[in-house]
KOLMAR-347673 format. One record per residue (C-alpha): x, y, z; residue number from 1; chain. Coordinates in steps of 0.001 Angstrom, whole numbers. Layout:
REM residues N
@east->X&north->Y&up->Z&nr->NUM&kette->A;
...
END
This chain:
REM residues 67
@east->17194&north->104802&up->125279&nr->1&kette->A;
@east->18210&north->108166&up->126844&nr->2&kette->A;
@east->15048&north->109779&up->125702&nr->3&kette->A;
@east->13013&north->106865&up->126916&nr->4&kette->A;
@east->14400&north->106800&up->130419&nr->5&kette->A;
@east->15381&north->110282&up->131207&nr->6&kette->A;
@east->13249&north->112233&up->133482&nr->7&kette->A;
@east->13971&north->115896&up->134276&nr->8&kette->A;
@east->12880&north->115463&up->137742&nr->9&kette->A;
@east->15408&north->112746&up->138428&nr->10&kette->A;
@east->18121&north->113710&up->135960&nr->11&kette->A;
@east->20208&north->110925&up->134518&nr->12&kette->A;
@east->19346&north->108590&up->137442&nr->13&kette->A;
@east->16583&north->106951&up->135333&nr->14&kette->A;
@east->19113&north->105964&up->132619&nr->15&kette->A;
@east->21578&north->104483&up->135216&nr->16&kette->A;
@east->18656&north->102608&up->136958&nr->17&kette->A;
@east->17469&north->101038&up->133578&nr->18&kette->A;
@east->21089&north->99986&up->132993&nr->19&kette->A;
@east->21321&north->98343&up->136280&nr->20&kette->A;
@east->17819&north->96835&up->136214&nr->21&kette->A;
@east->17590&north->95803&up->132529&nr->22&kette->A;
@east->20927&north->95734&up->130759&nr->23&kette->A;
@east->23283&north->94250&up->133398&nr->24&kette->A;
@east->21027&north->91350&up->134432&nr->25&kette->A;
@east->20523&north->90535&up->130734&nr->26&kette->A;
@east->24260&north->90367&up->130214&nr->27&kette->A;
@east->24862&north->88269&up->133279&nr->28&kette->A;
@east->22183&north->85832&up->132425&nr->29&kette->A;
@east->23571&north->85562&up->128829&nr->30&kette->A;
@east->27134&north->85009&up->130108&nr->31&kette->A;
@east->26082&north->82410&up->132728&nr->32&kette->A;
@east->23416&north->80422&up->130753&nr->33&kette->A;
@east->24134&north->80833&up->127032&nr->34&kette->A;
@east->26821&north->78139&up->126213&nr->35&kette->A;
@east->27149&north->79537&up->122719&nr->36&kette->A;
@east->27982&north->83083&up->123868&nr->37&kette->A;
@east->31475&north->83673&up->122673&nr->38&kette->A;
@east->33350&north->86773&up->121230&nr->39&kette->A;
@east->31793&north->90143&up->121482&nr->40&kette->A;
@east->28485&north->90953&up->122999&nr->41&kette->A;
@east->26501&north->93404&up->120984&nr->42&kette->A;
@east->23583&north->95330&up->122720&nr->43&kette->A;
@east->20961&north->97145&up->120739&nr->44&kette->A;
@east->17903&north->99064&up->121826&nr->45&kette->A;
@east->14474&north->99040&up->120114&nr->46&kette->A;
@east->13114&north->102469&up->120942&nr->47&kette->A;
@east->9515&north->101655&up->119711&nr->48&kette->A;
@east->9384&north->98537&up->121957&nr->49&kette->A;
@east->11634&north->100066&up->124648&nr->50&kette->A;
@east->13527&north->96671&up->124900&nr->51&kette->A;
@east->17173&north->95625&up->124555&nr->52&kette->A;
@east->18488&north->92957&up->122269&nr->53&kette->A;
@east->21659&north->91025&up->123100&nr->54&kette->A;
@east->23511&north->89413&up->120156&nr->55&kette->A;
@east->26225&north->86871&up->121388&nr->56&kette->A;
@east->27282&north->85634&up->117975&nr->57&kette->A;
@east->30982&north->85491&up->117753&nr->58&kette->A;
@east->33082&north->87478&up->115322&nr->59&kette->A;
@east->34055&north->84188&up->113446&nr->60&kette->A;
@east->30301&north->83356&up->112923&nr->61&kette->A;
@east->29522&north->86779&up->111627&nr->62&kette->A;
@east->32493&north->86625&up->109081&nr->63&kette->A;
@east->31293&north->83150&up->107993&nr->64&kette->A;
@east->27754&north->84541&up->107280&nr->65&kette->A;
@east->29131&north->87655&up->105527&nr->66&kette->A;
@east->31537&north->85720&up->103225&nr->67&kette->A;
END
């Protein structure tokens, strides 16, 4: 994510702008509208698609699938 959104001319401002315009709204939307969002929110970034993914599965659900 840093390589994709860092611009030498602007410094790290491109990264913070991406967080404010991409990640924060996605988290807020998930918390407000996903009734199944419990536990820990995991955020991952797909560099090839330059997109973020938010996983809201609760820890209990993860352990149930692992066991």
